[in-house]
Structures are given as C-alpha cells and as structure tokens.
C-alpha positions in Angstrom: 91.9 115.0 48.3 92.9 111.7 46.8 90.7 109.0 45.3 91.3 106.8 48.3 90.1 109.5 50.7 87.2 107.3 51.9 89.3 104.1 52.3 90.6 103.1 55.7 94.4 103.3 55.8 96.7 100.8 57.5 96.6 102.8 60.8 92.8 103.2 60.9 91.8 103.0 64.6 95.0 104.5 65.9 94.8 107.8 67.7 97.8 110.2 67.8 98.1 113.3 69.8 100.4 115.9 68.1 101.9 118.3 70.7 104.8 119.2 68.4 105.9 122.4 66.7 108.0 123.5 63.7 108.7 120.5 61.3 110.0 117.2 62.6 107.2 116.4 65.0 104.4 117.7 62.9 105.9 115.9 59.8 106.0 112.6 61.7 102.4 113.0 62.9 101.3 113.9 59.4 102.8 110.7 58.0 100.9 108.7 60.6 97.8 110.6 59.5 98.4 109.8 55.9 98.5 106.2 56.9 95.0 106.4 58.4 95.6 107.4 62.0 93.2 109.9 63.7 95.7 112.8 64.5 94.6 115.4 67.0 96.9 118.4 67.1 96.8 120.3 70.5 97.7 123.9 70.0 97.8 126.9 72.3 94.8 129.3 72.0 97.5 132.0 71.3 97.9 130.2 67.9 94.2 130.0 67.3 94.2 132.7 64.7 95.9 132.6 61.4 99.3 133.3 62.9 101.3 132.6 66.0 103.1 129.4 65.4 106.4 129.4 63.5 105.0 127.8 60.4 101.8 129.8 60.4 101.5 133.3 58.9 99.1 136.2 59.0 96.8 136.7 57.1 97.0 133.1 55.8 98.7 129.8 56.3 102.3 129.4 55.1 103.3 126.8 52.6 105.1 124.9 55.3 102.0 124.7 57.4 100.1 123.3 54.5 102.9 120.8 53.9 103.1 119.3 57.5 99.6 119.5 59.0 97.2 117.8 56.7 95.1 114.8 57.9 94.9 116.4 61.4 92.2 117.9 63.6 93.3 121.0 65.6 92.2 121.6 69.2 93.0 124.8 71.0 93.8 124.2 74.7 95.9 126.2 77.1 98.1 123.7 78.9 99.1 126.4 81.5 95.4 126.6 82.6 94.1 123.8 84.9 91.0 123.3 82.8 92.8 123.2 79.5 95.4 120.8 80.9 92.7 118.5 82.3 91.1 118.4 78.8 94.4 117.6 77.2 95.0 114.8 79.7 91.6 113.4 78.9 92.5 113.4 75.2 95.8 111.7 75.9 94.1 109.1 78.0 92.2 107.9 74.9 95.3 108.0 72.6 97.7 105.4 71.4 100.5 107.8 70.7 101.8 111.2 71.8 104.4 113.1 69.8 106.1 116.1 71.2 109.3 118.1 70.8 108.8 120.4 73.7 111.7 120.7 76.1 111.6 118.3 79.0 111.5 121.1 81.6 108.4 122.6 80.0 106.8 119.2 79.8 107.5 118.5 83.5 106.0 121.9 84.5 102.9 121.1 82.6 102.7 117.5 83.9 102.7 116.0 80.5 106.2 114.5 80.5 106.6 110.7 80.1 107.3 110.1 83.8 104.2 111.9 84.9 102.0 110.0 82.4 103.5 106.5 82.5 101.7 105.1 85.5 98.3 106.3 84.5 98.7 105.7 80.8 100.7 102.4 80.6 99.7 101.7 77.0 100.8 105.1 75.7 103.6 105.3 73.1 105.3 108.5 74.0 107.6 109.8 71.3 109.8 112.7 72.4 112.1 114.4 69.9 114.7 116.9 70.8 118.1 118.2 69.6 120.4 116.0 71.8 120.2 112.9 74.0 118.5 113.6 77.3 121.4 111.9 79.2 124.1 114.1 77.5 125.7 117.4 78.6 123.9 119.0 75.7 120.4 118.0 76.8 118.0 120.9 76.7 120.1 123.0 74.3 118.3 124.6 71.4 118.9 122.7 68.2 118.2 123.9 64.7 118.6 122.2 61.3 121.8 124.1 60.5 123.5 123.3 63.8 122.6 119.6 63.6 123.9 119.4 60.0 127.2 120.9 61.3 127.4 118.5 64.3 126.7 115.5 62.1 129.7 116.1 59.8 127.3 116.9 56.9 128.6 120.5 56.4 132.1 119.2 56.3 131.3 116.5 53.7 129.5 119.1 51.5 132.5 121.4 51.8 135.1 118.7 51.0 133.0 117.5 48.0 132.4 121.1 46.7 135.8 122.4 47.5 134.5 126.0 47.6 136.3 127.0 50.8 133.2 128.2 52.5 131.3 125.4 54.3 127.6 125.6 53.6 124.5 124.0 55.0 122.7 121.8 52.5 119.7 123.8 51.2 117.1 121.5 52.7 115.9 121.1 56.3 117.4 117.6 56.2 117.9 117.1 59.9 114.2 117.9 60.7 112.8 115.7 57.9 115.1 112.7 58.6 114.2 113.0 62.3 110.5 113.2 61.4 110.8 110.0 59.3 112.7 108.3 62.2 110.0 109.3 64.7 107.4 107.8 62.3 109.0 104.4 61.9 110.0 104.3 65.6 106.4 104.9 66.6 105.2 102.2 64.2 107.6 99.7 65.8 106.4 100.7 69.3 102.8 100.3 68.2 103.5 96.7 67.2 104.9 96.1 70.7 101.9 97.8 72.2 99.5 95.7 70.2 101.3 92.5 71.2 101.7 93.3 74.9 99.4 96.2 75.8 102.3 98.2 77.0 103.5 101.5 75.8 107.0 103.0 76.1 109.1 106.1 75.8 110.6 106.6 72.3 113.5 109.1 72.3 114.6 110.6 68.9 117.5 113.0 69.2 118.1 115.0 66.0 121.9 115.0 66.3 122.2 111.3 66.8 119.7 110.6 64.1 121.5 112.7 61.4 124.9 111.5 62.5 123.8 107.8 62.0 122.2 108.8 58.7 125.3 110.5 57.5 127.8 107.8 58.5 126.1 105.0 56.6 128.4 105.7 53.7 130.7 108.4 55.0 132.4 106.6 57.8 134.3 104.6 55.2 137.9 103.9 56.1 137.3 104.9 59.8 134.9 101.9 60.0 137.9 99.7 60.9 140.3 99.9 63.8 143.0 100.7 63.1 141.6 103.0 60.3 142.1 101.8 56.7 141.6 105.2 55.2 139.8 108.6 55.6 136.2 109.3 56.1 134.0 110.3 53.1 132.4 108.1 50.6 134.7 108.1 47.5 132.0 108.3 44.9 130.0 111.0 46.5 133.2 113.1 47.3 134.4 112.9 43.7 134.5 116.3 42.1 132.8 114.8 39.0 129.8 113.7 41.0 127.6 116.4 39.5 125.3 117.2 36.6 126.9 117.2 33.1 126.6 119.9 30.4 124.8 118.8 27.3 124.3 120.5 24.0 121.1 122.2 25.2 121.3 122.2 29.0 122.2 119.8 31.8 121.6 116.1 32.5 122.6 113.8 35.4 124.7 111.3 33.5 126.3 109.0 36.0 128.3 106.1 34.5 129.1 103.9 37.5 131.3 101.3 35.8 134.1 101.2 33.3 131.7 99.6 30.8 129.3 102.4 31.2 132.1 104.9 30.4 133.2 103.0 27.3 129.6 102.9 26.0 129.2 106.6 26.7 132.4 107.6 24.9 131.4 105.5 21.8 127.9 107.0 21.8 129.4 110.4 21.9 131.5 109.6 18.8 134.8 109.3 20.7 135.7 105.6 20.5 139.3 106.6 21.1 138.4 107.5 24.7 136.8 104.1 25.2 140.4 102.7 24.8 141.8 104.9 27.6 143.5 102.5 30.1 141.7 104.2 33.0 138.4 102.7 31.7 139.8 99.2 30.9 138.4 96.3 32.8 135.3 96.3 34.9 135.8 98.9 37.6 136.8 102.5 37.9 139.2 103.4 40.7 137.5 106.5 42.0 140.4 107.2 44.4 143.0 107.7 41.7 141.2 108.2 38.3 137.7 109.4 39.2 138.3 113.1 38.7 140.3 112.6 35.5 137.6 110.3 34.1 135.0 113.0 35.1 136.8 115.5 32.9 136.8 113.1 30.0 133.1 112.6 30.4 132.4 116.3 30.6 134.4 116.8 27.4 132.0 114.7 25.4 128.6 115.3 27.0 128.1 118.6 25.1 128.1 116.5 21.9 124.4 115.5 22.4 121.2 117.1 23.6 119.7 116.1 26.9 116.9 114.2 25.2 119.5 112.4 23.1 121.6 111.4 26.1 118.5 110.1 27.9 117.7 107.9 24.9 121.3 106.8 24.5 121.9 106.1 28.1 118.6 104.3 28.6 119.4 101.9 25.8 122.8 101.1 27.3 121.7 101.0 31.0 123.8 104.0 31.9 122.2 105.9 34.8 120.7 109.2 33.5 118.0 111.7 34.2 117.0 115.3 33.5 117.9 118.0 35.9 114.5 119.5 36.7 114.1 122.9 38.3 111.8 122.9 41.3 109.2 125.0 39.5 109.1 122.5 36.7 108.1 119.6 38.9 104.4 120.1 38.5 104.6 119.8 34.8 106.8 116.7 34.8 104.8 113.7 33.4 106.1 111.4 36.1 105.0 113.8 38.8 101.7 114.6 37.2 100.8 110.9 36.4 101.7 109.9 39.9 99.5 112.6 41.5 102.6 113.7 43.5 101.6 117.4 43.2 97.9 117.9 42.6 95.9 121.1 42.8 93.5 121.1 45.8 91.1 123.6 47.2 91.5 124.7 50.8 88.4 126.0 52.5 90.1 129.1 53.8 93.3 129.4 51.7 91.9 128.7 48.2 93.8 126.8 45.5 97.1 125.2 46.5 99.4 122.4 45.4 99.0 119.4 47.7 102.1 117.1 48.0 100.9 113.5 47.4 101.4 110.5 49.5 104.5 108.8 48.0 103.7 105.2 49.0 101.1 102.7 47.9 99.2 100.0 49.7 97.2 97.5 47.7 94.7 96.7 50.5 94.7 99.7 52.8 95.7 102.8 50.7 97.1 105.9 52.4 95.3 109.1 51.5 94.9 112.8 52.0 91.6 113.1 53.8 91.8 116.5 55.5 93.4 119.8 54.6 95.7 121.4 57.1 93.4 122.9 59.8 93.2 126.4 61.1 94.4 126.5 64.7 91.6 125.3 67.0 89.3 124.6 64.1 88.1 121.3 65.5 88.0 122.2 69.2 84.3 121.9 69.6 84.0 118.8 67.5 86.8 116.8 69.3 85.8 117.9 72.8 82.2 117.0 72.0 83.3 113.5 71.0 85.4 113.3 74.1 82.4 114.1 76.3 80.3 111.5 74.5 83.0 108.9 75.1 83.2 109.7 78.8 79.5 109.4 79.3 
C-alpha cells in the first residue's frame, strides 16, 4: 500500500459498481478506485473460490487479477436468483456509476440493462463496454483484443512497418487497455454532468471504434483529405529505421528527429564526414525519400560507442535517447524504483507480489492503493451489512 493510503482521493464519496469481466471493464473500475472511489465488484458465487473467472486461477490469483482488481470490495451475488438480483439492485440504487461489459441480451434477461434501470435510477452513470456499436450489424458479436486490433488497422500498420510478411498482433492487450482508459475518462465526464444536473446517462464504449479512433490519430495521414493527398500510415512510425540501434555493448533507442540531431550524432561518433551528407543538410529530414537511407547511416555508427556513452552524448546534445530495458529489468531501474512504480507488497492470501503503482500524482487529493485485489465474495457480508444499515 502507498504512503497516501489513508488520504481521500479526488473521487472520495463516489460509489462504483463493477459488473465487468476480463480486462477493460475491471481496469476502468480499478482506475476509479485508485482515484478514491468506493468500488464494489459484484461477482457470481460460482467465482467465489480461487478460480472461475477468466483472470482468476486455482489455487491462487493470477497476476492479471492482481493487476486489475485492487481498490475494490468483492460481493458474491447470483443475479439469476431473485434474491441475489434484488440485493444487486439495492447496491446499484446507492451507486453513482455502474460499469459492465456483459452482452446486452444477458443484461436484459437479468433486468440490469440501462433501459430497465433508467427510470428508477435517474442519476446513474451507466457505462456499457462491448466489442462493437450496439446499433451496428456487428452488435452482440464476441470481440477479443486480437480481432479488434485487426479491425482497427493496427495489425496492417505493424505488418507494413515490420515488413515481415506475416501480419502479427502487437504483443499487448492494447484494445482492452485503451478501451479501459476510455471508459474511465468517459465516466469522469459523465460524473461532472451528474454533479451539475443530478442526471445520469448511458455511456457506450465500443472497443472497435475506440481503437480505430486511437490508431487513426497519426495513421490516417494522407487519407485525411478528400481527395486523398497520400497513403495511410504515419511516415515516421512506418520508417524501417524506427527501431532500437545497436551499440558497442547492447542496444539503445537513439532517435534523432531532425537533421541537426543527425549531424550532431555523426560528429559524436567520430564521423564528421557523414554530417556533410546532403540528406542531412538544412533543418528537416524527408522521411518519405531519405528516411531509410539515413537510418542505415545512423546504424553504421551507433556501434562506435557503448549504450552509456550514447546516453551521455545524446543527452548533452538534446538527441532523444533511452536504454532498451527488458521487462524483467524494470523493477531494478532507478526511475521505476524511485517512483514506486513497482513495489513489493504483501497480499493476505497470495503472499509477496509486485504491485504496479499509480502513475499519476495529485498535490491535494493523492491517488493511492488502499486495498489488495480481493478474493471473490470476500466482502459480501461487510457490504451487505452496510447496505442493511443504510436502508434502516
């Protein structure tokens, strides 16, 4: 737990019901919990052992569960049972926000879809995330990170940049996490409206639309205009030289963005002759025509110095540079350690684990990690007891 664990966060007093599974919904709810909201996760009793849900695992919690369910209290309720559904509705009645990624047909059968709740819960911010827009012909289709990456053009962009002839999915559940972030900021916007007017609303976050919009920020490029002025694909990112460079003792991300950066780099590497190359004359590099050739020149000189030497040289000359860290080196990196971005914590049932820190800071209302990821149903008695007391 962080040093700010006893401080109220910016969302103190906000109650969130998490009825989501897998990553995007739980991740969004966790972010709100990190910001101080009271997050109550409603789970099926069938998951009320150390197993059952996709991100849980027998005999213990999976790393993914620990990473997306902190700062929550877990309540086990069977929504298919009248008594369980009634208790869930009571909890929703006292909440500001509900987050779910259940399919709309299932939500309707359970009576917890937005239309069923809107009249009796006019102030509720109802955040519904799914693969595709509910008004599209793909509504209700199963969506997974891989298929959404493909539908957004991201797989194509990676293939064109890598030129490996076998399109691959980026090795990160990017669609889920981008959608989770989008849910979080959309809920915050709806909460502002709720506080100002007393009215809630339905917030729809389709994964496919979200990742497509995210991807096209830079990659729409020449197709931005009508008629088109060029192809899709951000030139700098698509350049084959947009990669880590070999150094004398390893790799470094050396990224000269301007012609001046290139000239400084060549001189530092002991090749002033390359600094006179006409392709790096003036102020700009034309990545469309010369980018790959310049990348080859850069990579011909980067082995002249060690990674540490390049970091020193580039830092002095304002050339973008950084080490290429392996994932398993992150915990030992001074930046990560000093920022408490990956601290050891002690889970009451799982033992020692590395807790991912909250990556943002607030001067007056600090975000914090106050609760470990709960066991399914761990807080059922506590939360229902509070509910009974509120109803009396």
